[in-house]
Every structure is written in C-alpha cells, then in structure tokens.
PQR file of N, CA, C, O and H, with PARSE charges and radii, in Angstrom:
ATOM      1  N   MET A   1      12.320-147.990-111.733 -0.4000 1.5000
ATOM      2  CA  MET A   1      12.664-149.362-111.717 -0.0000 2.0000
ATOM      3  C   MET A   1      13.078-149.750-110.311  0.5500 1.7000
ATOM      4  O   MET A   1      13.800-148.999-109.657 -0.5500 1.4000
ATOM      5  N   ARG A   2      12.647-150.882-109.839 -0.4000 1.5000
ATOM      6  CA  ARG A   2      13.012-151.242-108.470 -0.0000 2.0000
ATOM      7  C   ARG A   2      13.915-152.526-108.539  0.5500 1.7000
ATOM      8  O   ARG A   2      13.557-153.519-109.173 -0.5500 1.4000
ATOM      9  H   ARG A   2      12.060-151.493-110.371  0.4000 1.0000
ATOM     10  N   GLY A   3      15.057-152.462-107.883 -0.4000 1.5000
ATOM     11  CA  GLY A   3      15.965-153.578-107.920 -0.0000 2.0000
ATOM     12  C   GLY A   3      16.731-153.650-106.641  0.5500 1.7000
ATOM     13  O   GLY A   3      16.991-152.598-106.056 -0.5500 1.4000
ATOM     14  H   GLY A   3      15.348-151.655-107.368  0.4000 1.0000
ATOM     15  N   GLY A   4      17.103-154.768-106.166 -0.4000 1.5000
ATOM     16  CA  GLY A   4      17.903-154.937-104.975 -0.0000 2.0000
ATOM     17  C   GLY A   4      17.438-154.257-103.712  0.5500 1.7000
ATOM     18  O   GLY A   4      18.255-153.874-102.874 -0.5500 1.4000
ATOM     19  H   GLY A   4      16.891-155.623-106.641  0.4000 1.0000
ATOM     20  N   GLY A   5      16.132-154.101-103.563 -0.4000 1.5000
ATOM     21  CA  GLY A   5      15.626-153.522-102.369 -0.0000 2.0000
ATOM     22  C   GLY A   5      15.476-152.017-102.426  0.5500 1.7000
ATOM     23  O   GLY A   5      14.892-151.430-101.515 -0.5500 1.4000
ATOM     24  H   GLY A   5      15.469-154.412-104.244  0.4000 1.0000
ATOM     25  N   GLY A   6      15.993-151.361-103.485 -0.4000 1.5000
ATOM     26  CA  GLY A   6      15.863-149.935-103.621 -0.0000 2.0000
ATOM     27  C   GLY A   6      15.338-149.590-105.039  0.5500 1.7000
ATOM     28  O   GLY A   6      14.874-150.460-105.777 -0.5500 1.4000
ATOM     29  H   GLY A   6      16.468-151.839-104.224  0.4000 1.0000
ATOM     30  N   PHE A   7      15.429-148.309-105.380 -0.4000 1.5000
ATOM     31  CA  PHE A   7      15.011-147.881-106.701 -0.0000 2.0000
ATOM     32  C   PHE A   7      16.182-147.593-107.528  0.5500 1.7000
ATOM     33  O   PHE A   7      17.215-147.166-107.012 -0.5500 1.4000
ATOM     34  H   PHE A   7      15.805-147.602-104.781  0.4000 1.0000
ATOM     35  N   GLU A   8      16.069-147.819-108.875 -0.4000 1.5000
ATOM     36  CA  GLU A   8      17.156-147.596-109.781 -0.0000 2.0000
ATOM     37  C   GLU A   8      16.602-146.571-110.825  0.5500 1.7000
ATOM     38  O   GLU A   8      15.411-146.590-111.135 -0.5500 1.4000
ATOM     39  H   GLU A   8      15.230-148.166-109.295  0.4000 1.0000
ATOM     40  N   VAL A   9      17.456-145.706-111.343 -0.4000 1.5000
ATOM     41  CA  VAL A   9      17.076-144.788-112.465 -0.0000 2.0000
ATOM     42  C   VAL A   9      17.598-145.519-113.742  0.5500 1.7000
ATOM     43  O   VAL A   9      18.771-145.882-113.826 -0.5500 1.4000
ATOM     44  H   VAL A   9      18.423-145.690-111.091  0.4000 1.0000
ATOM     45  N   ALA A  10      16.711-145.712-114.701 -0.4000 1.5000
ATOM     46  CA  ALA A  10      17.128-146.407-115.863 -0.0000 2.0000
ATOM     47  C   ALA A  10      16.527-145.707-117.183  0.5500 1.7000
ATOM     48  O   ALA A  10      15.443-145.126-117.138 -0.5500 1.4000
ATOM     49  H   ALA A  10      15.758-145.417-114.633  0.4000 1.0000
ATOM     50  N   VAL A  11      17.218-145.787-118.243 -0.4000 1.5000
ATOM     51  CA  VAL A  11      16.695-145.285-119.493 -0.0000 2.0000
ATOM     52  C   VAL A  11      16.541-146.426-120.439  0.5500 1.7000
ATOM     53  O   VAL A  11      17.298-147.396-120.424 -0.5500 1.4000
ATOM     54  H   VAL A  11      18.099-146.258-118.279  0.4000 1.0000
ATOM     55  N   VAL A  12      15.476-146.277-121.315 -0.4000 1.5000
ATOM     56  CA  VAL A  12      15.152-147.284-122.314 -0.0000 2.0000
ATOM     57  C   VAL A  12      15.249-146.667-123.630  0.5500 1.7000
ATOM     58  O   VAL A  12      14.723-145.573-123.828 -0.5500 1.4000
ATOM     59  H   VAL A  12      14.860-145.489-121.327  0.4000 1.0000
ATOM     60  N   ASP A  13      15.909-147.312-124.583 -0.4000 1.5000
ATOM     61  CA  ASP A  13      15.951-146.844-126.041 -0.0000 2.0000
ATOM     62  C   ASP A  13      14.563-147.037-126.659  0.5500 1.7000
ATOM     63  O   ASP A  13      14.101-148.172-126.776 -0.5500 1.4000
ATOM     64  H   ASP A  13      16.337-148.202-124.422  0.4000 1.0000
ATOM     65  N   PRO A  14      13.891-145.955-127.056 -0.5600 1.5000
ATOM     66  CA  PRO A  14      12.539-146.131-127.627  0.2800 2.0000
ATOM     67  C   PRO A  14      12.418-147.001-128.859  0.5500 1.7000
ATOM     68  O   PRO A  14      11.317-147.345-129.290 -0.5500 1.4000
ATOM     69  N   GLY A  15      13.621-147.371-129.449 -0.4000 1.5000
ATOM     70  CA  GLY A  15      13.681-148.186-130.615 -0.0000 2.0000
ATOM     71  C   GLY A  15      13.621-149.624-130.290  0.5500 1.7000
ATOM     72  O   GLY A  15      13.849-150.448-131.176 -0.5500 1.4000
ATOM     73  H   GLY A  15      14.515-147.092-129.099  0.4000 1.0000
ATOM     74  N   GLY A  16      13.320-150.001-129.042 -0.4000 1.5000
ATOM     75  CA  GLY A  16      13.142-151.348-128.611 -0.0000 2.0000
ATOM     76  C   GLY A  16      14.341-151.932-127.853  0.5500 1.7000
ATOM     77  O   GLY A  16      14.419-153.145-127.660 -0.5500 1.4000
ATOM     78  H   GLY A  16      13.135-149.332-128.322  0.4000 1.0000
ATOM     79  N   GLY A  17      15.295-151.055-127.414 -0.4000 1.5000
ATOM     80  CA  GLY A  17      16.441-151.452-126.675 -0.0000 2.0000
ATOM     81  C   GLY A  17      16.122-151.846-125.219  0.5500 1.7000
ATOM     82  O   GLY A  17      15.043-151.565-124.697 -0.5500 1.4000
ATOM     83  H   GLY A  17      15.232-150.069-127.570  0.4000 1.0000
ATOM     84  N   ALA A  18      17.046-152.466-124.628 -0.4000 1.5000
ATOM     85  CA  ALA A  18      16.894-152.878-123.213 -0.0000 2.0000
ATOM     86  C   ALA A  18      17.053-151.730-122.309  0.5500 1.7000
ATOM     87  O   ALA A  18      17.576-150.697-122.727 -0.5500 1.4000
ATOM     88  H   ALA A  18      17.923-152.695-125.051  0.4000 1.0000
ATOM     89  N   ALA A  19      16.631-151.843-121.080 -0.4000 1.5000
ATOM     90  CA  ALA A  19      16.779-150.831-120.029 -0.0000 2.0000
ATOM     91  C   ALA A  19      18.212-150.789-119.652  0.5500 1.7000
ATOM     92  O   ALA A  19      18.831-151.842-119.497 -0.5500 1.4000
ATOM     93  H   ALA A  19      16.206-152.682-120.741  0.4000 1.0000
ATOM     94  N   ARG A  20      18.811-149.549-119.485 -0.4000 1.5000
ATOM     95  CA  ARG A  20      20.192-149.330-119.085 -0.0000 2.0000
ATOM     96  C   ARG A  20      20.082-148.546-117.734  0.5500 1.7000
ATOM     97  O   ARG A  20      19.630-147.401-117.713 -0.5500 1.4000
ATOM     98  H   ARG A  20      18.307-148.694-119.611  0.4000 1.0000
ATOM     99  N   VAL A  21      20.496-149.175-116.642 -0.4000 1.5000
ATOM    100  CA  VAL A  21      20.493-148.613-115.351 -0.0000 2.0000
ATOM    101  C   VAL A  21      21.643-147.575-115.275  0.5500 1.7000
ATOM    102  O   VAL A  21      22.805-147.907-115.511 -0.5500 1.4000
ATOM    103  H   VAL A  21      20.863-150.105-116.659  0.4000 1.0000
ATOM    104  N   ILE A  22      21.298-146.336-114.945 -0.4000 1.5000
ATOM    105  CA  ILE A  22      22.328-145.340-114.857 -0.0000 2.0000
ATOM    106  C   ILE A  22      22.589-144.750-113.447  0.5500 1.7000
ATOM    107  O   ILE A  22      23.438-143.872-113.292 -0.5500 1.4000
ATOM    108  H   ILE A  22      20.354-146.066-114.753  0.4000 1.0000
ATOM    109  N   GLY A  23      21.865-145.231-112.442 -0.4000 1.5000
ATOM    110  CA  GLY A  23      22.058-144.875-111.139 -0.0000 2.0000
ATOM    111  C   GLY A  23      20.974-145.353-110.217  0.5500 1.7000
ATOM    112  O   GLY A  23      20.009-145.988-110.643 -0.5500 1.4000
ATOM    113  H   GLY A  23      21.175-145.944-112.568  0.4000 1.0000
ATOM    114  N   THR A  24      21.143-145.031-108.887 -0.4000 1.5000
ATOM    115  CA  THR A  24      20.127-145.374-107.905 -0.0000 2.0000
ATOM    116  C   THR A  24      19.437-144.078-107.515  0.5500 1.7000
ATOM    117  O   THR A  24      20.052-143.012-107.544 -0.5500 1.4000
ATOM    118  H   THR A  24      21.927-144.515-108.540  0.4000 1.0000
ATOM    119  N   GLY A  25      18.122-144.166-107.139 -0.4000 1.5000
ATOM    120  CA  GLY A  25      17.451-142.968-106.688 -0.0000 2.0000
ATOM    121  C   GLY A  25      15.971-143.123-107.042  0.5500 1.7000
ATOM    122  O   GLY A  25      15.479-144.177-107.445 -0.5500 1.4000
ATOM    123  H   GLY A  25      17.623-145.032-107.116  0.4000 1.0000
ATOM    124  N   GLU A  26      15.304-141.974-106.853 -0.4000 1.5000
ATOM    125  CA  GLU A  26      13.898-141.901-107.049 -0.0000 2.0000
ATOM    126  C   GLU A  26      13.468-140.607-107.709  0.5500 1.7000
ATOM    127  O   GLU A  26      14.247-139.655-107.752 -0.5500 1.4000
ATOM    128  H   GLU A  26      15.704-141.118-106.525  0.4000 1.0000
ATOM    129  N   ASN A  27      12.249-140.545-108.226 -0.4000 1.5000
ATOM    130  CA  ASN A  27      11.621-139.317-108.802 -0.0000 2.0000
ATOM    131  C   ASN A  27      12.405-138.680-109.952  0.5500 1.7000
ATOM    132  O   ASN A  27      12.618-137.468-109.953 -0.5500 1.4000
ATOM    133  H   ASN A  27      11.616-141.319-108.191  0.4000 1.0000
ATOM    134  N   PRO A  28      12.859-139.527-110.983 -0.5600 1.5000
ATOM    135  CA  PRO A  28      13.610-138.854-112.077  0.2800 2.0000
ATOM    136  C   PRO A  28      12.744-137.944-112.903  0.5500 1.7000
ATOM    137  O   PRO A  28      11.561-138.208-113.117 -0.5500 1.4000
ATOM    138  N   VAL A  29      13.324-136.905-113.350 -0.4000 1.5000
ATOM    139  CA  VAL A  29      12.696-135.862-114.223 -0.0000 2.0000
ATOM    140  C   VAL A  29      13.605-135.496-115.324  0.5500 1.7000
ATOM    141  O   VAL A  29      14.733-135.077-115.064 -0.5500 1.4000
ATOM    142  H   VAL A  29      14.285-136.691-113.176  0.4000 1.0000
ATOM    143  N   TRP A  30      13.175-135.631-116.579 -0.4000 1.5000
ATOM    144  CA  TRP A  30      14.010-135.276-117.774 -0.0000 2.0000
ATOM    145  C   TRP A  30      14.159-133.808-117.867  0.5500 1.7000
ATOM    146  O   TRP A  30      13.249-133.028-117.587 -0.5500 1.4000
ATOM    147  H   TRP A  30      12.259-135.972-116.790  0.4000 1.0000
ATOM    148  N   GLY A  31      15.366-133.446-118.278 -0.4000 1.5000
ATOM    149  CA  GLY A  31      15.673-132.042-118.558 -0.0000 2.0000
ATOM    150  C   GLY A  31      15.188-131.692-119.980  0.5500 1.7000
ATOM    151  O   GLY A  31      14.891-132.609-120.745 -0.5500 1.4000
ATOM    152  H   GLY A  31      16.106-134.079-118.505  0.4000 1.0000
ATOM    153  N   ALA A  32      15.097-130.424-120.360 -0.4000 1.5000
ATOM    154  CA  ALA A  32      14.636-130.003-121.619 -0.0000 2.0000
ATOM    155  C   ALA A  32      15.513-130.463-122.741  0.5500 1.7000
ATOM    156  O   ALA A  32      15.058-130.540-123.882 -0.5500 1.4000
ATOM    157  H   ALA A  32      15.339-129.679-119.738  0.4000 1.0000
ATOM    158  N   ASP A  33      16.784-130.780-122.454 -0.4000 1.5000
ATOM    159  CA  ASP A  33      17.731-131.214-123.560 -0.0000 2.0000
ATOM    160  C   ASP A  33      17.617-132.784-123.858  0.5500 1.7000
ATOM    161  O   ASP A  33      18.307-133.344-124.710 -0.5500 1.4000
ATOM    162  H   ASP A  33      17.153-130.718-121.527  0.4000 1.0000
ATOM    163  N   SER A  34      16.678-133.419-123.069 -0.4000 1.5000
ATOM    164  CA  SER A  34      16.556-134.830-123.232 -0.0000 2.0000
ATOM    165  C   SER A  34      17.828-135.675-123.003  0.5500 1.7000
ATOM    166  O   SER A  34      17.938-136.818-123.446 -0.5500 1.4000
ATOM    167  H   SER A  34      16.118-132.964-122.377  0.4000 1.0000
ATOM    168  N   ARG A  35      18.706-135.097-122.343 -0.4000 1.5000
ATOM    169  CA  ARG A  35      20.018-135.788-122.039 -0.0000 2.0000
ATOM    170  C   ARG A  35      20.178-135.871-120.491  0.5500 1.7000
ATOM    171  O   ARG A  35      20.714-136.873-120.016 -0.5500 1.4000
ATOM    172  H   ARG A  35      18.616-134.168-121.983  0.4000 1.0000
ATOM    173  N   HIS A  36      19.780-134.959-119.755 -0.4000 1.5000
ATOM    174  CA  HIS A  36      20.028-134.908-118.298 -0.0000 2.0000
ATOM    175  C   HIS A  36      18.783-135.194-117.498  0.5500 1.7000
ATOM    176  O   HIS A  36      17.681-134.825-117.904 -0.5500 1.4000
ATOM    177  H   HIS A  36      19.345-134.146-120.140  0.4000 1.0000
ATOM    178  N   LEU A  37      18.944-135.834-116.388 -0.4000 1.5000
ATOM    179  CA  LEU A  37      17.842-136.162-115.414 -0.0000 2.0000
ATOM    180  C   LEU A  37      18.227-135.519-114.041  0.5500 1.7000
ATOM    181  O   LEU A  37      19.386-135.448-113.634 -0.5500 1.4000
ATOM    182  H   LEU A  37      19.840-136.133-116.058  0.4000 1.0000
ATOM    183  N   LEU A  38      17.144-135.066-113.383 -0.4000 1.5000
ATOM    184  CA  LEU A  38      17.298-134.741-112.005 -0.0000 2.0000
ATOM    185  C   LEU A  38      16.609-135.887-111.255  0.5500 1.7000
ATOM    186  O   LEU A  38      15.587-136.387-111.724 -0.5500 1.4000
ATOM    187  H   LEU A  38      16.203-135.123-113.714  0.4000 1.0000
ATOM    188  N   PHE A  39      17.154-136.327-110.071 -0.4000 1.5000
ATOM    189  CA  PHE A  39      16.523-137.317-109.303 -0.0000 2.0000
ATOM    190  C   PHE A  39      17.010-137.189-107.861  0.5500 1.7000
ATOM    191  O   PHE A  39      18.022-136.550-107.577 -0.5500 1.4000
ATOM    192  H   PHE A  39      17.984-135.920-109.690  0.4000 1.0000
ATOM    193  N   THR A  40      16.277-137.801-106.990 -0.4000 1.5000
ATOM    194  CA  THR A  40      16.546-137.676-105.563 -0.0000 2.0000
ATOM    195  C   THR A  40      17.066-139.085-105.060  0.5500 1.7000
ATOM    196  O   THR A  40      16.737-140.151-105.579 -0.5500 1.4000
ATOM    197  H   THR A  40      15.454-138.320-107.221  0.4000 1.0000
ATOM    198  N   GLU A  41      17.913-138.951-103.989 -0.4000 1.5000
ATOM    199  CA  GLU A  41      18.367-140.138-103.281 -0.0000 2.0000
ATOM    200  C   GLU A  41      18.481-139.751-101.821  0.5500 1.7000
ATOM    201  O   GLU A  41      19.461-139.128-101.413 -0.5500 1.4000
ATOM    202  H   GLU A  41      18.180-138.085-103.567  0.4000 1.0000
ATOM    203  N   GLY A  42      17.431-140.138-100.992 -0.4000 1.5000
ATOM    204  CA  GLY A  42      17.365-139.720 -99.615 -0.0000 2.0000
ATOM    205  C   GLY A  42      17.137-138.206 -99.562  0.5500 1.7000
ATOM    206  O   GLY A  42      16.171-137.707-100.139 -0.5500 1.4000
ATOM    207  H   GLY A  42      16.635-140.645-101.323  0.4000 1.0000
ATOM    208  N   GLY A  43      17.985-137.503 -98.899 -0.4000 1.5000
ATOM    209  CA  GLY A  43      17.858-136.086 -98.728 -0.0000 2.0000
ATOM    210  C   GLY A  43      18.769-135.297 -99.739  0.5500 1.7000
ATOM    211  O   GLY A  43      19.089-134.131 -99.504 -0.5500 1.4000
ATOM    212  H   GLY A  43      18.770-137.909 -98.430  0.4000 1.0000
ATOM    213  N   ASP A  44      19.146-135.909-100.776 -0.4000 1.5000
ATOM    214  CA  ASP A  44      20.066-135.334-101.803 -0.0000 2.0000
ATOM    215  C   ASP A  44      19.428-135.206-103.107  0.5500 1.7000
ATOM    216  O   ASP A  44      18.581-136.025-103.463 -0.5500 1.4000
ATOM    217  H   ASP A  44      18.886-136.856-100.967  0.4000 1.0000
ATOM    218  N   LEU A  45      19.788-134.212-103.851 -0.4000 1.5000
ATOM    219  CA  LEU A  45      19.267-133.937-105.266 -0.0000 2.0000
ATOM    220  C   LEU A  45      20.530-134.088-106.172  0.5500 1.7000
ATOM    221  O   LEU A  45      21.579-133.491-105.931 -0.5500 1.4000
ATOM    222  H   LEU A  45      20.476-133.546-103.562  0.4000 1.0000
ATOM    223  N   TYR A  46      20.354-134.925-107.226 -0.4000 1.5000
ATOM    224  CA  TYR A  46      21.442-135.144-108.189 -0.0000 2.0000
ATOM    225  C   TYR A  46      21.044-134.792-109.618  0.5500 1.7000
ATOM    226  O   TYR A  46      19.863-134.766-109.963 -0.5500 1.4000
ATOM    227  H   TYR A  46      19.502-135.410-107.422  0.4000 1.0000
ATOM    228  N   LEU A  47      22.032-134.529-110.422 -0.4000 1.5000
ATOM    229  CA  LEU A  47      21.896-134.315-111.888 -0.0000 2.0000
ATOM    230  C   LEU A  47      22.728-135.320-112.511  0.5500 1.7000
ATOM    231  O   LEU A  47      23.895-135.433-112.138 -0.5500 1.4000
ATOM    232  H   LEU A  47      22.992-134.550-110.141  0.4000 1.0000
ATOM    233  N   ILE A  48      22.219-136.121-113.491 -0.4000 1.5000
ATOM    234  CA  ILE A  48      22.958-137.102-114.162 -0.0000 2.0000
ATOM    235  C   ILE A  48      22.884-136.952-115.631  0.5500 1.7000
ATOM    236  O   ILE A  48      21.820-136.701-116.197 -0.5500 1.4000
ATOM    237  H   ILE A  48      21.270-136.029-113.794  0.4000 1.0000
ATOM    238  N   ASP A  49      24.038-137.109-116.269 -0.4000 1.5000
ATOM    239  CA  ASP A  49      24.146-137.076-117.739 -0.0000 2.0000
ATOM    240  C   ASP A  49      23.862-138.516-118.257  0.5500 1.7000
ATOM    241  O   ASP A  49      24.619-139.439-117.956 -0.5500 1.4000
ATOM    242  H   ASP A  49      24.902-137.313-115.809  0.4000 1.0000
ATOM    243  N   THR A  50      22.806-138.691-119.008 -0.4000 1.5000
ATOM    244  CA  THR A  50      22.429-140.091-119.332 -0.0000 2.0000
ATOM    245  C   THR A  50      23.395-140.654-120.441  0.5500 1.7000
ATOM    246  O   THR A  50      23.402-141.865-120.659 -0.5500 1.4000
ATOM    247  H   THR A  50      22.191-137.941-119.252  0.4000 1.0000
ATOM    248  N   VAL A  51      24.179-139.831-121.116 -0.4000 1.5000
ATOM    249  CA  VAL A  51      25.113-140.300-122.139 -0.0000 2.0000
ATOM    250  C   VAL A  51      26.323-140.914-121.465  0.5500 1.7000
ATOM    251  O   VAL A  51      26.689-142.041-121.798 -0.5500 1.4000
ATOM    252  H   VAL A  51      24.173-138.847-120.938  0.4000 1.0000
ATOM    253  N   ASN A  52      26.987-140.194-120.491 -0.4000 1.5000
ATOM    254  CA  ASN A  52      28.278-140.699-119.900 -0.0000 2.0000
ATOM    255  C   ASN A  52      28.032-141.142-118.482  0.5500 1.7000
ATOM    256  O   ASN A  52      28.997-141.562-117.843 -0.5500 1.4000
ATOM    257  H   ASN A  52      26.690-139.278-120.220  0.4000 1.0000
ATOM    258  N   ALA A  53      26.816-141.092-117.914 -0.4000 1.5000
ATOM    259  CA  ALA A  53      26.484-141.478-116.575 -0.0000 2.0000
ATOM    260  C   ALA A  53      27.185-140.645-115.509  0.5500 1.7000
ATOM    261  O   ALA A  53      27.308-141.127-114.383 -0.5500 1.4000
ATOM    262  H   ALA A  53      26.032-140.751-118.434  0.4000 1.0000
ATOM    263  N   ARG A  54      27.644-139.448-115.780 -0.4000 1.5000
ATOM    264  CA  ARG A  54      28.331-138.540-114.825 -0.0000 2.0000
ATOM    265  C   ARG A  54      27.216-138.005-113.886  0.5500 1.7000
ATOM    266  O   ARG A  54      26.212-137.432-114.311 -0.5500 1.4000
ATOM    267  H   ARG A  54      27.544-139.057-116.695  0.4000 1.0000
ATOM    268  N   ARG A  55      27.457-138.222-112.670 -0.4000 1.5000
ATOM    269  CA  ARG A  55      26.496-137.889-111.579 -0.0000 2.0000
ATOM    270  C   ARG A  55      27.015-136.780-110.755  0.5500 1.7000
ATOM    271  O   ARG A  55      28.114-136.881-110.208 -0.5500 1.4000
ATOM    272  H   ARG A  55      28.272-138.688-112.325  0.4000 1.0000
ATOM    273  N   THR A  56      26.242-135.672-110.633 -0.4000 1.5000
ATOM    274  CA  THR A  56      26.663-134.507-109.836 -0.0000 2.0000
ATOM    275  C   THR A  56      25.638-134.168-108.758  0.5500 1.7000
ATOM    276  O   THR A  56      24.460-133.951-109.043 -0.5500 1.4000
ATOM    277  H   THR A  56      25.350-135.590-111.077  0.4000 1.0000
ATOM    278  N   LYS A  57      26.111-134.128-107.520 -0.4000 1.5000
ATOM    279  CA  LYS A  57      25.190-133.709-106.408 -0.0000 2.0000
ATOM    280  C   LYS A  57      24.966-132.271-106.483  0.5500 1.7000
ATOM    281  O   LYS A  57      25.908-131.483-106.553 -0.5500 1.4000
ATOM    282  H   LYS A  57      27.068-134.304-107.289  0.4000 1.0000
ATOM    283  N   ILE A  58      23.681-131.886-106.471 -0.4000 1.5000
ATOM    284  CA  ILE A  58      23.268-130.489-106.571 -0.0000 2.0000
ATOM    285  C   ILE A  58      22.947-129.908-105.173  0.5500 1.7000
ATOM    286  O   ILE A  58      23.368-128.800-104.842 -0.5500 1.4000
ATOM    287  H   ILE A  58      22.915-132.527-106.414  0.4000 1.0000
ATOM    288  N   LEU A  59      22.203-130.667-104.375 -0.4000 1.5000
ATOM    289  CA  LEU A  59      21.858-130.230-103.013 -0.0000 2.0000
ATOM    290  C   LEU A  59      21.948-131.394-102.125  0.5500 1.7000
ATOM    291  O   LEU A  59      21.789-132.541-102.541 -0.5500 1.4000
ATOM    292  H   LEU A  59      21.861-131.567-104.645  0.4000 1.0000
ATOM    293  N   ASP A  60      22.222-131.079-100.803 -0.4000 1.5000
ATOM    294  CA  ASP A  60      22.235-132.214 -99.803 -0.0000 2.0000
ATOM    295  C   ASP A  60      21.790-131.664 -98.443  0.5500 1.7000
ATOM    296  O   ASP A  60      21.776-130.456 -98.203 -0.5500 1.4000
ATOM    297  H   ASP A  60      22.351-130.147-100.465  0.4000 1.0000
ATOM    298  N   GLY A  61      21.429-132.607 -97.565 -0.4000 1.5000
ATOM    299  CA  GLY A  61      21.079-132.240 -96.193 -0.0000 2.0000
ATOM    300  C   GLY A  61      19.814-131.520 -96.010  0.5500 1.7000
ATOM    301  O   GLY A  61      19.665-130.871 -94.975 -0.5500 1.4000
ATOM    302  H   GLY A  61      21.440-133.588 -97.759  0.4000 1.0000
ATOM    303  N   LEU A  62      18.820-131.561 -96.957 -0.4000 1.5000
ATOM    304  CA  LEU A  62      17.662-130.814 -96.836 -0.0000 2.0000
ATOM    305  C   LEU A  62      16.434-131.680 -96.294  0.5500 1.7000
ATOM    306  O   LEU A  62      15.274-131.268 -96.284 -0.5500 1.4000
ATOM    307  H   LEU A  62      18.941-132.088 -97.798  0.4000 1.0000
ATOM    308  N   GLY A  63      16.804-132.811 -95.890 -0.4000 1.5000
ATOM    309  CA  GLY A  63      15.686-133.744 -95.456 -0.0000 2.0000
ATOM    310  C   GLY A  63      15.165-134.478 -96.676  0.5500 1.7000
ATOM    311  O   GLY A  63      15.839-134.562 -97.702 -0.5500 1.4000
ATOM    312  H   GLY A  63      17.746-133.146 -95.898  0.4000 1.0000
ATOM    313  N   ARG A  64      13.988-134.995 -96.557 -0.4000 1.5000
ATOM    314  CA  ARG A  64      13.372-135.789 -97.663 -0.0000 2.0000
ATOM    315  C   ARG A  64      12.980-134.855 -98.814  0.5500 1.7000
ATOM    316  O   ARG A  64      12.176-133.940 -98.636 -0.5500 1.4000
ATOM    317  H   ARG A  64      13.440-134.927 -95.723  0.4000 1.0000
ATOM    318  N   ILE A  65      13.547-135.093 -99.971 -0.4000 1.5000
ATOM    319  CA  ILE A  65      13.259-134.320-101.199 -0.0000 2.0000
ATOM    320  C   ILE A  65      12.339-135.218-102.127  0.5500 1.7000
ATOM    321  O   ILE A  65      12.608-136.400-102.344 -0.5500 1.4000
ATOM    322  H   ILE A  65      14.200-135.836-100.116  0.4000 1.0000
ATOM    323  N   SER A  66      11.328-134.626-102.614 -0.4000 1.5000
ATOM    324  CA  SER A  66      10.456-135.437-103.506 -0.0000 2.0000
ATOM    325  C   SER A  66      10.029-134.497-104.641  0.5500 1.7000
ATOM    326  O   SER A  66       9.983-133.279-104.472 -0.5500 1.4000
ATOM    327  H   SER A  66      11.109-133.666-102.437  0.4000 1.0000
ATOM    328  N   GLU A  67       9.713-135.098-105.814 -0.4000 1.5000
ATOM    329  CA  GLU A  67       9.173-134.450-106.972 -0.0000 2.0000
ATOM    330  C   GLU A  67       9.978-133.235-107.399  0.5500 1.7000
ATOM    331  O   GLU A  67       9.437-132.134-107.495 -0.5500 1.4000
ATOM    332  H   GLU A  67       9.750-136.088-105.951  0.4000 1.0000
ATOM    333  N   PRO A  68      11.301-133.432-107.662 -0.5600 1.5000
ATOM    334  CA  PRO A  68      12.086-132.239-108.189  0.2800 2.0000
ATOM    335  C   PRO A  68      11.445-131.798-109.505  0.5500 1.7000
ATOM    336  O   PRO A  68      10.680-132.535-110.128 -0.5500 1.4000
ATOM    337  N   SER A  69      11.780-130.587-109.901 -0.4000 1.5000
ATOM    338  CA  SER A  69      11.385-130.087-111.212 -0.0000 2.0000
ATOM    339  C   SER A  69      12.375-129.083-111.757  0.5500 1.7000
ATOM    340  O   SER A  69      13.142-128.499-110.991 -0.5500 1.4000
ATOM    341  H   SER A  69      12.401-129.989-109.395  0.4000 1.0000
ATOM    342  N   TRP A  70      12.380-128.868-113.046 -0.4000 1.5000
ATOM    343  CA  TRP A  70      13.290-127.901-113.695 -0.0000 2.0000
ATOM    344  C   TRP A  70      12.571-126.574-113.765  0.5500 1.7000
ATOM    345  O   TRP A  70      11.354-126.557-113.949 -0.5500 1.4000
ATOM    346  H   TRP A  70      11.757-129.341-113.668  0.4000 1.0000
ATOM    347  N   SER A  71      13.262-125.476-113.627 -0.4000 1.5000
ATOM    348  CA  SER A  71      12.732-124.163-113.776 -0.0000 2.0000
ATOM    349  C   SER A  71      13.776-123.233-114.347  0.5500 1.7000
ATOM    350  O   SER A  71      14.969-123.536-114.350 -0.5500 1.4000
ATOM    351  H   SER A  71      14.250-125.490-113.477  0.4000 1.0000
ATOM    352  N   ARG A  72      13.325-122.129-114.816 -0.4000 1.5000
ATOM    353  CA  ARG A  72      14.166-121.157-115.409 -0.0000 2.0000
ATOM    354  C   ARG A  72      14.704-120.248-114.330  0.5500 1.7000
ATOM    355  O   ARG A  72      15.462-119.324-114.624 -0.5500 1.4000
ATOM    356  H   ARG A  72      12.356-121.883-114.813  0.4000 1.0000
TER
END
C-alpha cells in the first residue's frame, strides 16, 4: 500500500474488513504461522506481529535489502 509518499504494510481481513496499516516499509512476506511478517525499510529488516503490531528490528546497516524470505 502506498501512502504519504512512502510504502505502508497493511493487512486486510479476508471476510471483507478494511485495510489496517501496521507499519511502514516494503516487501512484506508472511511467516508460516500467518501472524508474523518480515519486511524491509531502507537497509533494515523487521519482524512484525500483526496481532499486536510489535515491531522488532532483525538486521540493520546492510545496505538496500529486498525480497526477504523465511527459511529453516
């Protein structure tokens, strides 16, 4: 979702609910638990809990990060 000149990470209730913005960033990727997302913001990688919107920085200072993915 794009808003205010940047990108926003949002979730939409598949039952027809409105979009709920949970943070700013790009390239969101769902976790296997369908609750957490990985996304990038500049040179940083974040994990966000979509239930309580708790955002945790995972990596920083690596330059431009794109297309994060989950692995074992």
